[in-house]
N, CA, C and O atoms as a MOPAC input file, in Angstrom:
PM7 MOZYME 1SCF
protein

 N     79.06100 1   -75.08300 1    24.69300 1
 C     78.57100 1   -75.83000 1    25.84000 1
 C     78.61100 1   -74.91900 1    27.05300 1
 O     79.67800 1   -74.46100 1    27.46300 1
 N     77.46500 1   -74.66500 1    27.61400 1
 C     77.42000 1   -73.84400 1    28.82500 1
 C     77.84400 1   -74.68600 1    30.02300 1
 O     77.81400 1   -75.91500 1    29.97800 1
 N     78.23300 1   -74.01200 1    31.07700 1
 C     78.62800 1   -74.71400 1    32.30500 1
 C     77.45100 1   -75.51700 1    32.86300 1
 O     77.63400 1   -76.61700 1    33.38400 1
 N     76.25800 1   -74.96500 1    32.75200 1
 C     75.06700 1   -75.65600 1    33.26600 1
 C     74.80600 1   -76.93100 1    32.45900 1
 O     74.50900 1   -77.97800 1    33.03500 1
 N     74.91600 1   -76.84800 1    31.13700 1
 C     74.70700 1   -78.03200 1    30.29700 1
 C     75.77800 1   -79.09000 1    30.58200 1
 O     75.49000 1   -80.28500 1    30.65100 1
 N     77.00500 1   -78.62700 1    30.74300 1
 C     78.09500 1   -79.53900 1    31.06100 1
 C     77.85000 1   -80.22900 1    32.40100 1
 O     78.02200 1   -81.44200 1    32.52600 1
 N     77.44900 1   -79.45100 1    33.38900 1
 C     77.15800 1   -80.01400 1    34.71400 1
 C     76.02300 1   -81.02800 1    34.62700 1
 O     76.06300 1   -82.06600 1    35.28800 1
 N     75.01800 1   -80.73300 1    33.82000 1
 C     73.89100 1   -81.65500 1    33.66800 1
 C     74.35200 1   -82.99500 1    33.08400 1
 O     73.92800 1   -84.05300 1    33.54700 1
 N     75.21500 1   -82.94900 1    32.07300 1
 C     75.72500 1   -84.19200 1    31.49500 1
 C     76.59200 1   -84.96100 1    32.49000 1
 O     76.53700 1   -86.19000 1    32.54000 1
 N     77.38300 1   -84.25400 1    33.27200 1
 C     78.20700 1   -84.91500 1    34.29200 1
 C     77.31500 1   -85.62100 1    35.31300 1
 O     77.60500 1   -86.74200 1    35.72900 1
 N     76.23100 1   -84.95900 1    35.71200 1
 C     75.30400 1   -85.58900 1    36.66100 1
 C     74.61500 1   -86.80900 1    36.04500 1
 O     74.35500 1   -87.79200 1    36.73900 1
 N     74.32200 1   -86.74700 1    34.75300 1
 C     73.73100 1   -87.90600 1    34.07200 1
 C     74.73000 1   -89.06300 1    34.02000 1
 O     74.35900 1   -90.22200 1    34.20500 1
 N     75.99700 1   -88.73800 1    33.76600 1
 C     77.02900 1   -89.77900 1    33.79600 1
 C     77.13000 1   -90.39300 1    35.18500 1
 O     77.30000 1   -91.60400 1    35.32900 1
 N     77.02600 1   -89.55200 1    36.19900 1
 C     77.07500 1   -90.04200 1    37.57600 1
 C     75.91500 1   -91.00300 1    37.83700 1
 O     76.10000 1   -92.05200 1    38.45500 1
 N     74.73200 1   -90.64600 1    37.37000 1
 C     73.57200 1   -91.52800 1    37.55600 1
 C     73.79600 1   -92.88500 1    36.89000 1
 O     73.41400 1   -93.91600 1    37.44500 1
 N     74.40800 1   -92.89300 1    35.71100 1
 C     74.69300 1   -94.16000 1    35.03900 1
 C     75.64200 1   -95.02200 1    35.87000 1
 O     75.52700 1   -96.24700 1    35.87600 1
 N     76.56600 1   -94.39100 1    36.55900 1
 C     77.52700 1   -95.12600 1    37.39200 1
 C     76.86300 1   -95.75100 1    38.60900 1
 O     77.43700 1   -96.64600 1    39.22900 1
 N     75.68200 1   -95.30200 1    38.95800 1
 C     74.98400 1   -95.81800 1    40.13400 1
 C     74.13800 1   -97.05200 1    39.82500 1
 O     73.64500 1   -97.70500 1    40.74400 1
 N     73.96900 1   -97.37300 1    38.56500 1
 C     73.17600 1   -98.53900 1    38.17200 1
 C     73.81300 1   -99.79400 1    38.78400 1
 O     75.03700 1   -99.89100 1    38.86500 1
 N     72.99300 1  -100.74300 1    39.20800 1
 C     73.46200 1  -101.89200 1    39.99200 1
 C     74.57000 1  -102.70100 1    39.30700 1
 O     75.59500 1  -102.99300 1    39.92500 1
 N     74.37100 1  -103.05900 1    38.05200 1
 C     75.39300 1  -103.85400 1    37.37100 1
 C     76.67000 1  -103.04800 1    37.18000 1
 O     77.77500 1  -103.57700 1    37.29900 1
 N     76.50800 1  -101.76600 1    36.88500 1
 C     77.68500 1  -100.90700 1    36.72600 1
 C     78.45100 1  -100.80700 1    38.03900 1
 O     79.68200 1  -100.81100 1    38.04000 1
 N     77.74300 1  -100.71800 1    39.14200 1
 C     78.41900 1  -100.67100 1    40.45600 1
 C     79.22600 1  -101.94300 1    40.69500 1
 O     80.36100 1  -101.88200 1    41.16600 1
 N     78.64000 1  -103.09200 1    40.37000 1
 C     79.35500 1  -104.36200 1    40.52500 1
 C     80.58800 1  -104.39000 1    39.62600 1
 O     81.66300 1  -104.83000 1    40.03400 1
 N     80.41100 1  -103.91600 1    38.40800 1
 C     81.52800 1  -103.88900 1    37.46000 1
 C     82.64000 1  -102.96200 1    37.94400 1
 O     83.82100 1  -103.29300 1    37.84000 1
 N     82.26200 1  -101.81100 1    38.46800 1
 C     83.25800 1  -100.85900 1    38.97800 1
 C     83.97200 1  -101.42200 1    40.19900 1
 O     85.17800 1  -101.22600 1    40.35000 1
 N     83.25800 1  -102.10800 1    41.06300 1
 C     83.89500 1  -102.74300 1    42.22300 1
 C     84.87400 1  -103.82400 1    41.77200 1
 O     85.97600 1  -103.93900 1    42.30800 1
 N     84.46400 1  -104.61300 1    40.78400 1
 C     85.33600 1  -105.67300 1    40.28800 1
 C     86.59700 1  -105.09600 1    39.64700 1
 O     87.70200 1  -105.56100 1    39.92700 1
 N     86.43900 1  -104.08600 1    38.78800 1
 C     87.59900 1  -103.58900 1    38.03800 1
 C     88.65700 1  -102.98500 1    38.95900 1
 O     89.83600 1  -102.93000 1    38.60900 1
 N     88.23400 1  -102.54000 1    40.11600 1
 C     89.20000 1  -102.00800 1    41.08000 1
 C     90.19700 1  -103.09400 1    41.48000 1
 O     91.35400 1  -102.79300 1    41.77200 1
 N     89.76300 1  -104.34600 1    41.49700 1
 C     90.63400 1  -105.45700 1    41.90100 1
 C     91.38200 1  -106.07900 1    40.72400 1
 O     92.26200 1  -106.91600 1    40.92800 1
 N     91.05000 1  -105.68800 1    39.51000 1
 C     91.65700 1  -106.25100 1    38.30100 1
 C     92.90600 1  -105.45500 1    37.95300 1
 O     92.83600 1  -104.26100 1    37.66400 1
 N     94.04200 1  -106.12800 1    37.98300 1
 C     95.31800 1  -105.45800 1    37.71900 1
 C     96.09300 1  -106.20700 1    36.64200 1
 O     97.04500 1  -106.92600 1    36.94400 1
 N     95.68300 1  -106.03700 1    35.38300 1
 C     96.34000 1  -106.76800 1    34.30000 1
 C     97.77500 1  -106.28700 1    34.09500 1
 O     98.08900 1  -105.11100 1    34.27900 1
 N     98.62300 1  -107.21700 1    33.71200 1
 C    100.03100 1  -106.89200 1    33.47500 1
 C    100.37200 1  -106.86700 1    31.99100 1
 O    101.36000 1  -106.25400 1    31.58400 1
 N     99.55300 1  -107.53500 1    31.18600 1
 C     99.84700 1  -107.63600 1    29.75200 1
 C     98.56700 1  -107.48800 1    28.93100 1
 O     97.45400 1  -107.60700 1    29.44400 1
 N     98.76400 1  -107.22400 1    27.64500 1
 C     97.63100 1  -107.16100 1    26.72700 1
 C     96.95800 1  -108.52700 1    26.62200 1
 O     95.74000 1  -108.61400 1    26.47000 1
 N     97.74700 1  -109.58100 1    26.70300 1
 C     97.19500 1  -110.93300 1    26.62300 1
 C     96.26100 1  -111.20300 1    27.80100 1
 O     95.16700 1  -111.74100 1    27.62800 1
 N     96.70200 1  -110.82400 1    28.99200 1
 C     95.86400 1  -111.01500 1    30.18100 1
 C     94.57500 1  -110.20100 1    30.06300 1
 O     93.49200 1  -110.67900 1    30.40000 1
 N     94.71000 1  -108.97300 1    29.58300 1
 C     93.54400 1  -108.11000 1    29.39600 1
 C     92.57000 1  -108.75500 1    28.40300 1
 O     91.37100 1  -108.84800 1    28.66600 1
 N     93.10400 1  -109.19700 1    27.25900 1
 C     92.26200 1  -109.80000 1    26.22900 1
 C     91.56600 1  -111.06200 1    26.70000 1
 O     90.39100 1  -111.27800 1    26.40300 1
 N     92.28700 1  -111.89500 1    27.43200 1
 C     91.69800 1  -113.12700 1    27.96700 1
 C     90.56500 1  -112.79700 1    28.93300 1
 O     89.50700 1  -113.42600 1    28.89800 1
 N     90.78900 1  -111.81300 1    29.78800 1
 C     89.76400 1  -111.41900 1    30.75700 1
 C     88.55900 1  -110.80800 1    30.05300 1
 O     87.41800 1  -111.02000 1    30.46200 1
 N     88.81600 1  -110.05400 1    29.00100 1
 C     87.73300 1  -109.41200 1    28.25600 1
 C     86.74400 1  -110.44100 1    27.70900 1
 O     85.55300 1  -110.15700 1    27.57600 1
 N     87.24100 1  -111.63100 1    27.39600 1
 C     86.38500 1  -112.67700 1    26.83500 1
 C     85.87800 1  -113.65600 1    27.89600 1
 O     85.13800 1  -114.58600 1    27.57400 1
 N     86.26300 1  -113.45700 1    29.13700 1
 C     85.83300 1  -114.33600 1    30.23000 1
 C     84.32100 1  -114.18800 1    30.42300 1
 O     83.83900 1  -113.07300 1    30.62100 1
 N     83.56500 1  -115.28800 1    30.36800 1
 C     82.10900 1  -115.17600 1    30.49300 1
 C     81.63900 1  -114.66900 1    31.85600 1
 O     80.52100 1  -114.16800 1    31.97900 1
 N     82.47800 1  -114.79600 1    32.86900 1
 C     82.08000 1  -114.36800 1    34.20500 1
 C     82.30500 1  -112.87300 1    34.43500 1
 O     81.43700 1  -112.19700 1    34.98700 1
 N     83.45000 1  -112.35800 1    34.02200 1
 C     83.78900 1  -110.95900 1    34.33300 1
 C     84.09900 1  -110.10700 1    33.11000 1
 O     84.30100 1  -108.89900 1    33.23400 1
 N     84.13900 1  -110.71400 1    31.94000 1
 C     84.44700 1  -109.96000 1    30.73000 1
 C     83.47700 1  -108.81900 1    30.47700 1
 O     83.87300 1  -107.74300 1    30.02700 1
 N     82.21100 1  -109.05800 1    30.76600 1
 C     81.20700 1  -108.00800 1    30.59800 1
 C     81.47200 1  -106.82000 1    31.50500 1
 O     81.25400 1  -105.67300 1    31.11500 1
 N     81.93800 1  -107.09100 1    32.70400 1
 C     82.29100 1  -106.00500 1    33.62700 1
 C     83.41800 1  -105.15400 1    33.04600 1
 O     83.35600 1  -103.92400 1    33.05700 1
 N     84.43900 1  -105.82700 1    32.54300 1
 C     85.58000 1  -105.10800 1    31.97600 1
 C     85.15100 1  -104.25500 1    30.79200 1
 O     85.50700 1  -103.08000 1    30.70400 1
 N     84.39200 1  -104.84400 1    29.89200 1
 C     83.93300 1  -104.10000 1    28.71300 1
 C     83.00500 1  -102.95700 1    29.10600 1
 O     83.07300 1  -101.87700 1    28.51900 1
 N     82.14100 1  -103.18300 1    30.09100 1
 C     81.19500 1  -102.15800 1    30.52100 1
 C     81.91500 1  -100.92600 1    31.06300 1
 O     81.61400 1   -99.79900 1    30.67000 1
 N     82.85200 1  -101.14500 1    31.95200 1
 C     83.52400 1  -100.01600 1    32.60000 1
 C     84.45600 1   -99.28800 1    31.63800 1
 O     84.45700 1   -98.05800 1    31.58800 1
 N     85.24400 1  -100.03600 1    30.87700 1
 C     86.17900 1   -99.35600 1    29.97600 1
 C     85.44700 1   -98.61100 1    28.86800 1
 O     85.85000 1   -97.50700 1    28.50100 1
 N     84.38400 1   -99.19200 1    28.33200 1
 C     83.64700 1   -98.48700 1    27.27900 1
 C     82.89300 1   -97.28500 1    27.84500 1
 O     82.74400 1   -96.27100 1    27.16400 1
 N     82.41900 1   -97.39100 1    29.08400 1
 C     81.75800 1   -96.25600 1    29.73400 1
 C     82.71600 1   -95.06400 1    29.82100 1
 O     82.36700 1   -93.95300 1    29.42400 1
 N     83.92500 1   -95.30000 1    30.34100 1
 C     84.86400 1   -94.19200 1    30.51800 1
 C     85.39000 1   -93.67400 1    29.19000 1
 O     85.67300 1   -92.48200 1    29.06800 1
 N     85.52800 1   -94.54300 1    28.18800 1
 C     85.94300 1   -94.04900 1    26.87800 1
 C     84.82400 1   -93.21600 1    26.25700 1
 O     85.09600 1   -92.21200 1    25.59900 1
 N     83.57500 1   -93.61900 1    26.45800 1
 C     82.43900 1   -92.84000 1    25.96500 1
 C     82.39500 1   -91.47400 1    26.64500 1
 O     82.22200 1   -90.45100 1    25.98100 1
 N     82.55300 1   -91.45800 1    27.96800 1
 C     82.54500 1   -90.18700 1    28.69700 1
 C     83.66900 1   -89.28800 1    28.19800 1
 O     83.47600 1   -88.08600 1    28.02000 1
 N     84.84200 1   -89.87300 1    27.97300 1
 C     85.97800 1   -89.09600 1    27.47000 1
 C     85.70400 1   -88.57300 1    26.06400 1
 O     86.15800 1   -87.48500 1    25.71000 1
 N     84.97500 1   -89.32900 1    25.26900 1
 C     84.61300 1   -88.87100 1    23.92600 1
 C     83.74100 1   -87.62300 1    24.00700 1
 O     83.91600 1   -86.68800 1    23.22600 1
 N     82.80400 1   -87.60900 1    24.95100 1
 C     81.96800 1   -86.41600 1    25.13800 1
 C     82.82400 1   -85.21000 1    25.51200 1
 O     82.55900 1   -84.09300 1    25.06700 1
 N     83.83400 1   -85.43400 1    26.31900 1
 C     84.75000 1   -84.35500 1    26.70400 1
 C     85.57800 1   -83.92200 1    25.49800 1
 O     85.70500 1   -82.72700 1    25.23100 1
 N     86.13700 1   -84.87800 1    24.77300 1
 C     86.99800 1   -84.57700 1    23.62100 1
 C     86.28400 1   -83.76100 1    22.55400 1
 O     86.89500 1   -82.93900 1    21.87100 1
 N     84.99700 1   -83.99700 1    22.42300 1
 C     84.23100 1   -83.28800 1    21.39200 1
 C     83.52400 1   -82.04400 1    21.92200 1
 O     82.72700 1   -81.43200 1    21.21100 1
 N     83.80900 1   -81.67400 1    23.15100 1
 C     83.29800 1   -80.42400 1    23.69000 1
 C     81.90400 1   -80.47500 1    24.27900 1
 O     81.36400 1   -79.43400 1    24.65300 1
 N     81.30600 1   -81.64800 1    24.37500 1
 C     79.96800 1   -81.74600 1    24.96500 1
 C     80.01300 1   -81.55600 1    26.47500 1
 O     79.02300 1   -81.16100 1    27.09100 1
 N     81.17500 1   -81.84300 1    27.06700 1
 C     81.38800 1   -81.65300 1    28.50300 1
 C     82.67700 1   -80.86700 1    28.67900 1
 O     83.68800 1   -81.16400 1    28.04100 1
 N     82.63600 1   -79.87200 1    29.53900 1
 C     83.81700 1   -79.06700 1    29.84000 1
 C     84.90600 1   -79.95300 1    30.45100 1
 O     84.66500 1   -80.63800 1    31.44500 1
 N     86.09100 1   -79.93900 1    29.86300 1
 C     87.17900 1   -80.81800 1    30.30800 1
 C     87.60100 1   -80.53200 1    31.74400 1
 O     87.80300 1   -81.46100 1    32.52600 1
 N     87.73400 1   -79.26600 1    32.09600 1
 C     88.15000 1   -78.93700 1    33.46200 1
 C     87.12100 1   -79.41300 1    34.47700 1
 O     87.47400 1   -79.98300 1    35.51000 1
 N     85.85000 1   -79.17900 1    34.18100 1
 C     84.79500 1   -79.59700 1    35.10100 1
 C     84.77900 1   -81.12000 1    35.22900 1
 O     84.62300 1   -81.65800 1    36.32500 1
 N     84.93900 1   -81.80100 1    34.10800 1
 C     84.95000 1   -83.26400 1    34.11300 1
 C     86.09700 1   -83.79500 1    34.97100 1
 O     85.89300 1   -84.66300 1    35.82000 1
 N     87.29100 1   -83.27500 1    34.74800 1
 C     88.46000 1   -83.76200 1    35.48400 1
 C     88.42400 1   -83.39800 1    36.96000 1
 O     89.03300 1   -84.08300 1    37.78100 1
 N     87.72300 1   -82.33900 1    37.30200 1
 C     87.60200 1   -81.95400 1    38.70700 1
 C     86.52700 1   -82.75300 1    39.43800 1
 O     86.55900 1   -82.86200 1    40.66400 1
 N     85.58500 1   -83.30700 1    38.69800 1
 C     84.49500 1   -84.05000 1    39.34600 1
 C     84.63900 1   -85.56000 1    39.21000 1
 O     83.87600 1   -86.31300 1    39.81500 1
 N     85.60000 1   -86.00100 1    38.43000 1
 C     85.79700 1   -87.43800 1    38.22400 1
 C     87.28400 1   -87.75200 1    38.33300 1
 O     88.13000 1   -86.91500 1    38.01800 1
 N     87.58600 1   -88.92900 1    38.76800 1
 C     88.97300 1   -89.37100 1    38.83600 1
 C     89.12800 1   -90.81500 1    38.40800 1
 O     90.23100 1   -91.29600 1    38.15200 1
 N     88.00700 1   -91.48700 1    38.33800 1
 C     88.03500 1   -92.91500 1    38.02700 1
 C     88.60600 1   -93.19000 1    36.63800 1
 O     89.21300 1   -94.23600 1    36.40900 1
 N     88.40900 1   -92.24900 1    35.70900 1
 C     88.94700 1   -92.45000 1    34.36400 1
 C     90.47200 1   -92.52000 1    34.39100 1
 O     91.07500 1   -93.19700 1    33.55800 1
 N     91.09900 1   -91.82700 1    35.33900 1
 C     92.54900 1   -91.93500 1    35.47700 1
 C     92.93500 1   -93.35100 1    35.90000 1
 O     93.90700 1   -93.91200 1    35.39500 1
 N     92.17600 1   -93.92200 1    36.82200 1
 C     92.46900 1   -95.27800 1    37.27800 1
 C     92.32200 1   -96.27400 1    36.12800 1
 O     93.16500 1   -97.15300 1    35.95100 1
 N     91.26100 1   -96.13400 1    35.35900 1
 C     91.03300 1   -97.05500 1    34.24900 1
 C     92.16300 1   -96.93900 1    33.23700 1
 O     92.71000 1   -97.95000 1    32.79400 1
 N     92.51400 1   -95.71600 1    32.87100 1
 C     93.58700 1   -95.54200 1    31.89500 1
 C     94.92500 1   -96.00400 1    32.45900 1
 O     95.74000 1   -96.57200 1    31.73100 1
 N     95.15800 1   -95.77000 1    33.73400 1
 C     96.40900 1   -96.19700 1    34.37300 1
 C     96.58100 1   -97.70700 1    34.28900 1
 O     97.70500 1   -98.20000 1    34.19200 1
 N     95.49100 1   -98.43300 1    34.32500 1
 C     95.56200 1   -99.89300 1    34.26400 1
 C     95.92300 1  -100.38700 1    32.86500 1
 O     96.60000 1  -101.40700 1    32.73500 1
 N     95.48600 1   -99.68700 1    31.81300 1
 C     95.72200 1  -100.17000 1    30.45000 1
 C     96.88500 1   -99.48500 1    29.73700 1
 O     97.40000 1  -100.00900 1    28.75000 1
 N     97.29400 1   -98.33500 1    30.22200 1
 C     98.33100 1   -97.55900 1    29.53000 1
 C     99.63000 1   -98.32700 1    29.30800 1
 O    100.21600 1   -98.19300 1    28.23400 1
 N    100.11400 1   -99.12300 1    30.26000 1
 C    101.39700 1   -99.80200 1    30.04500 1
 C    101.42600 1  -100.73700 1    28.83000 1
 O    102.49400 1  -100.98800 1    28.27300 1
 N    100.28300 1  -101.24700 1    28.42200 1
 C    100.24800 1  -102.16700 1    27.27800 1
 C     99.22800 1  -101.72800 1    26.22500 1
 O     98.77000 1  -102.54500 1    25.42600 1
 N     98.87500 1  -100.45600 1    26.22200 1
 C     97.88300 1   -99.95000 1    25.27300 1
 C     98.34100 1  -100.12900 1    23.82600 1
 O     97.54000 1  -100.49700 1    22.96700 1
 N     99.60800 1   -99.87400 1    23.55000 1
 C    100.11200 1  -100.05000 1    22.18000 1
 C     99.94300 1  -101.50100 1    21.72600 1
 O     99.59600 1  -101.75800 1    20.57300 1
 N    100.18700 1  -102.44300 1    22.63100 1
 C    100.00900 1  -103.86400 1    22.29700 1
 C     98.54500 1  -104.19000 1    22.01800 1
 O     98.24200 1  -104.92800 1    21.08100 1
 N     97.63600 1  -103.64400 1    22.82700 1
 C     96.20600 1  -103.87100 1    22.58700 1
 C     95.80800 1  -103.34400 1    21.21900 1
 O     95.13200 1  -104.02800 1    20.45000 1
 N     96.23200 1  -102.12500 1    20.92300 1
 C     95.87700 1  -101.52000 1    19.63400 1
 C     96.39500 1  -102.35900 1    18.47200 1
 O     95.70600 1  -102.53400 1    17.46700 1
 N     97.60400 1  -102.87400 1    18.61600 1
 C     98.18200 1  -103.70500 1    17.56400 1
 C     97.42800 1  -105.02900 1    17.44200 1
 O     97.08400 1  -105.44300 1    16.33500 1
 N     97.17200 1  -105.68900 1    18.55700 1
 C     96.46100 1  -106.97300 1    18.53400 1
 C     95.06900 1  -106.83100 1    17.94100 1
 O     94.62600 1  -107.67600 1    17.16400 1
 N     94.39200 1  -105.77200 1    18.30800 1
 C     93.02800 1  -105.55200 1    17.83800 1
 C     92.98300 1  -104.91700 1    16.44900 1
 O     91.92100 1  -104.84000 1    15.83100 1
 N     94.12800 1  -104.46700 1    15.96700 1
 C     94.21100 1  -103.71400 1    14.71300 1
 C     93.27700 1  -102.50700 1    14.77000 1
 O     92.55100 1  -102.19800 1    13.82500 1
 N     93.33000 1  -101.83800 1    15.92800 1
 C     92.49600 1  -100.66100 1    16.17800 1
 C     93.36800 1   -99.55700 1    16.78400 1
 O     93.40900 1   -99.40200 1    18.00500 1
 N     94.05900 1   -98.79600 1    15.94500 1
 C     94.93900 1   -97.75300 1    16.48300 1
 C     94.19200 1   -96.66500 1    17.25300 1
 O     94.80700 1   -95.89000 1    17.98500 1
 N     92.88400 1   -96.60400 1    17.09300 1
 C     92.09100 1   -95.58300 1    17.78300 1
 C     91.51900 1   -96.06800 1    19.11700 1
 O     90.83500 1   -95.30500 1    19.79900 1
 N     91.78000 1   -97.30600 1    19.49800 1
 C     91.22600 1   -97.83800 1    20.74900 1
 C     91.62400 1   -96.96400 1    21.93600 1
 O     92.80300 1   -96.67400 1    22.14200 1
 N     90.64900 1   -96.56200 1    22.69300 1
 C     90.82000 1   -95.74600 1    23.89800 1
 C     91.47700 1   -94.38800 1    23.62500 1
 O     92.04300 1   -93.78200 1    24.53600 1
 N     91.40700 1   -93.91000 1    22.38600 1
 C     92.10000 1   -92.65900 1    22.06100 1
 C     91.51500 1   -91.46700 1    22.81000 1
 O     92.25700 1   -90.56600 1    23.20100 1
 N     90.20900 1   -91.44200 1    23.01700 1
 C     89.62000 1   -90.30700 1    23.72900 1
 C     89.92500 1   -90.35500 1    25.21500 1
 O     90.14800 1   -89.31700 1    25.83800 1
 N     89.93700 1   -91.53800 1    25.78200 1
 C     90.31700 1   -91.67800 1    27.18600 1
 C     91.76700 1   -91.22900 1    27.36800 1
 O     92.08900 1   -90.49800 1    28.30400 1
 N     92.62200 1   -91.67300 1    26.47300 1
 C     94.03200 1   -91.27400 1    26.51800 1
 C     94.17400 1   -89.75500 1    26.40100 1
 O     94.92200 1   -89.13300 1    27.15600 1
 N     93.46200 1   -89.17600 1    25.46500 1
 C     93.53900 1   -87.73300 1    25.23600 1
 C     93.09300 1   -86.94900 1    26.46700 1
 O     93.78100 1   -86.02000 1    26.89000 1
 N     91.96000 1   -87.31000 1    27.03700 1
 C     91.43500 1   -86.57800 1    28.19800 1
 C     92.39300 1   -86.68600 1    29.37900 1
 O     92.63500 1   -85.69900 1    30.07500 1
 N     92.93400 1   -87.86500 1    29.60600 1
 C     93.86200 1   -88.04900 1    30.72700 1
 C     95.14600 1   -87.26100 1    30.50100 1
 O     95.56300 1   -86.49200 1    31.36700 1
 N     95.77400 1   -87.44700 1    29.34500 1
 C     97.08000 1   -86.83300 1    29.11600 1
 C     97.02200 1   -85.32600 1    28.90800 1
 O     97.99000 1   -84.62100 1    29.19600 1
 N     95.89200 1   -84.82500 1    28.40900 1
 C     95.77700 1   -83.38500 1    28.18000 1
 C     95.20700 1   -82.63100 1    29.37200 1
 O     95.08700 1   -81.40700 1    29.32600 1
 N     94.85800 1   -83.33100 1    30.42400 1
 C     94.36300 1   -82.64600 1    31.62200 1
 C     95.54400 1   -81.96800 1    32.31700 1
 O     96.69200 1   -82.36000 1    32.11100 1
 N     95.26700 1   -80.95300 1    33.13900 1
 C     96.36000 1   -80.31100 1    33.87100 1
 C     97.14700 1   -81.35500 1    34.67600 1
 O     96.56900 1   -82.12900 1    35.43900 1
 N     98.44800 1   -81.36100 1    34.49600 1
 C     99.32700 1   -82.32700 1    35.17500 1
 C     98.93600 1   -83.77200 1    34.87400 1
 O     99.13500 1   -84.65800 1    35.70500 1
 N     98.38500 1   -84.00600 1    33.69600 1
 C     97.87700 1   -85.32900 1    33.34600 1
 C     98.90500 1   -86.43800 1    33.43600 1
 O     98.63200 1   -87.49300 1    34.01000 1
 N    100.08900 1   -86.21300 1    32.87400 1
 C    101.11700 1   -87.26600 1    32.90500 1
 C    101.57600 1   -87.54100 1    34.32800 1
 O    101.79300 1   -88.69100 1    34.70900 1
 N    101.72100 1   -86.48500 1    35.10500 1
 C    102.12400 1   -86.65100 1    36.50600 1
 C    101.03000 1   -87.38200 1    37.29200 1
 O    101.31200 1   -88.28300 1    38.08200 1
 N     99.79300 1   -86.98100 1    37.06300 1
 C     98.67800 1   -87.62300 1    37.76200 1
 C     98.55900 1   -89.09200 1    37.36700 1
 O     98.25700 1   -89.94400 1    38.20200 1
 N     98.79900 1   -89.38200 1    36.08700 1
 C     98.77300 1   -90.76600 1    35.61800 1
 C     99.85500 1   -91.58100 1    36.31900 1
 O     99.59000 1   -92.68300 1    36.79700 1
 N    101.06200 1   -91.04900 1    36.38100 1
 C    102.16900 1   -91.75900 1    37.04000 1
 C    101.86700 1   -92.00000 1    38.51600 1
 O    102.13900 1   -93.08100 1    39.03900 1
 N    101.31300 1   -91.00700 1    39.18000 1
 C    100.95600 1   -91.16600 1    40.59500 1
 C     99.85200 1   -92.20600 1    40.77100 1
 O     99.87400 1   -92.99000 1    41.72000 1
 N     98.90000 1   -92.20900 1    39.86200 1
 C     97.81900 1   -93.19500 1    39.92400 1
 C     98.37200 1   -94.59800 1    39.71900 1
 O     97.97500 1   -95.53300 1    40.41400 1
 N     99.28900 1   -94.74700 1    38.76500 1
 C     99.88800 1   -96.06100 1    38.53100 1
 C    100.68500 1   -96.53000 1    39.74800 1
 O    100.64600 1   -97.70900 1    40.09900 1
 N    101.39800 1   -95.62100 1    40.38300 1
 C    102.15000 1   -95.97600 1    41.58700 1
 C    101.19300 1   -96.38200 1    42.70900 1
 O    101.44200 1   -97.35600 1    43.41900 1
 N    100.11100 1   -95.64300 1    42.86400 1
 C     99.10700 1   -95.96500 1    43.88300 1
 C     98.49700 1   -97.34400 1    43.62100 1
 O     98.31700 1   -98.13300 1    44.54900 1
 N     98.18100 1   -97.63100 1    42.35300 1
 C     97.61100 1   -98.93500 1    42.00500 1
 C     98.59700 1  -100.06500 1    42.30900 1
 O     98.19600 1  -101.11400 1    42.81400 1
 N     99.87800 1   -99.86000 1    42.00600 1
 C    100.89400 1  -100.87000 1    42.33200 1
 C    100.93700 1  -101.11600 1    43.83400 1
 O    100.99100 1  -102.25800 1    44.28900 1
 N    100.91300 1  -100.04100 1    44.58500 1
 C    100.94900 1  -100.14500 1    46.04500 1
 C     99.72600 1  -100.90000 1    46.57100 1
 O     99.85400 1  -101.77600 1    47.42700 1
 N     98.55500 1  -100.56200 1    46.06300 1
 C     97.32600 1  -101.23100 1    46.49200 1
 C     97.35700 1  -102.71500 1    46.11600 1
 O     96.92400 1  -103.56300 1    46.89600 1
 N     97.86200 1  -103.02100 1    44.94000 1
 C     97.94700 1  -104.40800 1    44.49000 1
 C     98.90300 1  -105.20500 1    45.37500 1
 O     98.62300 1  -106.35100 1    45.72800 1
 N    100.03000 1  -104.59300 1    45.73000 1
 C    100.99200 1  -105.25700 1    46.62000 1
 C    100.38600 1  -105.48900 1    47.99900 1
 O    100.57000 1  -106.55200 1    48.59200 1
 N     99.66800 1  -104.50100 1    48.50600 1
 C     99.02400 1  -104.64700 1    49.81500 1
 C     97.98500 1  -105.76000 1    49.78400 1
 O     97.88900 1  -106.55700 1    50.71800 1
 N     97.22000 1  -105.81100 1    48.72000 1
 C     96.19400 1  -106.85300 1    48.59500 1
 C     96.84700 1  -108.22500 1    48.50500 1
 O     96.34900 1  -109.19200 1    49.08100 1
 N     97.95200 1  -108.31000 1    47.79000 1
 C     98.68300 1  -109.57300 1    47.67800 1
 C     99.26400 1  -110.00100 1    49.00800 1
 O     99.26200 1  -111.18700 1    49.33800 1
 N     99.76400 1  -109.04000 1    49.77800 1
 C    100.32100 1  -109.33300 1    51.09700 1
 C     99.25500 1  -109.74000 1    52.08700 1
 O     99.48600 1  -110.59200 1    52.94500 1
 N     98.08800 1  -109.13500 1    51.97100 1
 C     96.98800 1  -109.45100 1    52.89100 1
 C     96.45200 1  -110.85200 1    52.62800 1
 O     95.97000 1  -111.52700 1    53.53800 1
 N     96.54200 1  -111.28000 1    51.36400 1
 C     96.01800 1  -112.59700 1    51.00600 1
 C     96.97800 1  -113.71500 1    51.41200 1
 O     96.56700 1  -114.86500 1    51.56400 1
 N     98.24400 1  -113.37900 1    51.58500 1
 C     99.25900 1  -114.40900 1    51.89200 1
 C     99.18000 1  -114.88600 1    53.32400 1
 O     99.96200 1  -115.74500 1    53.73200 1

């Protein structure tokens, strides 16, 4: 994979993120802060927002799959994107439970791999999770 080909795929992924429904889904998922696999699963089947959840998580897992298989340079991907860290940070605390409930041990495996194998991946994940907790607390305080 040449750097130019990798950059081209990253730009194509960016264009997909600009699609109207995807933008709505990405805006919604920013406010979704599941605490358990049960909450995640219930939301996934919600007729109002379940499609948003499935759209965004499958998009980032697909993008991570392209990285995992070498179609996109991992360093370039991680330097030009950060949203995949946020998505993984939201599901990581109960990912084992999701995999068990779904009987799918491979669920989100490429997203997990790209995040954890990136430079300082575990540290960046922890910082992202802390940031998400802080944002969630602020949003809760603002609503009160």
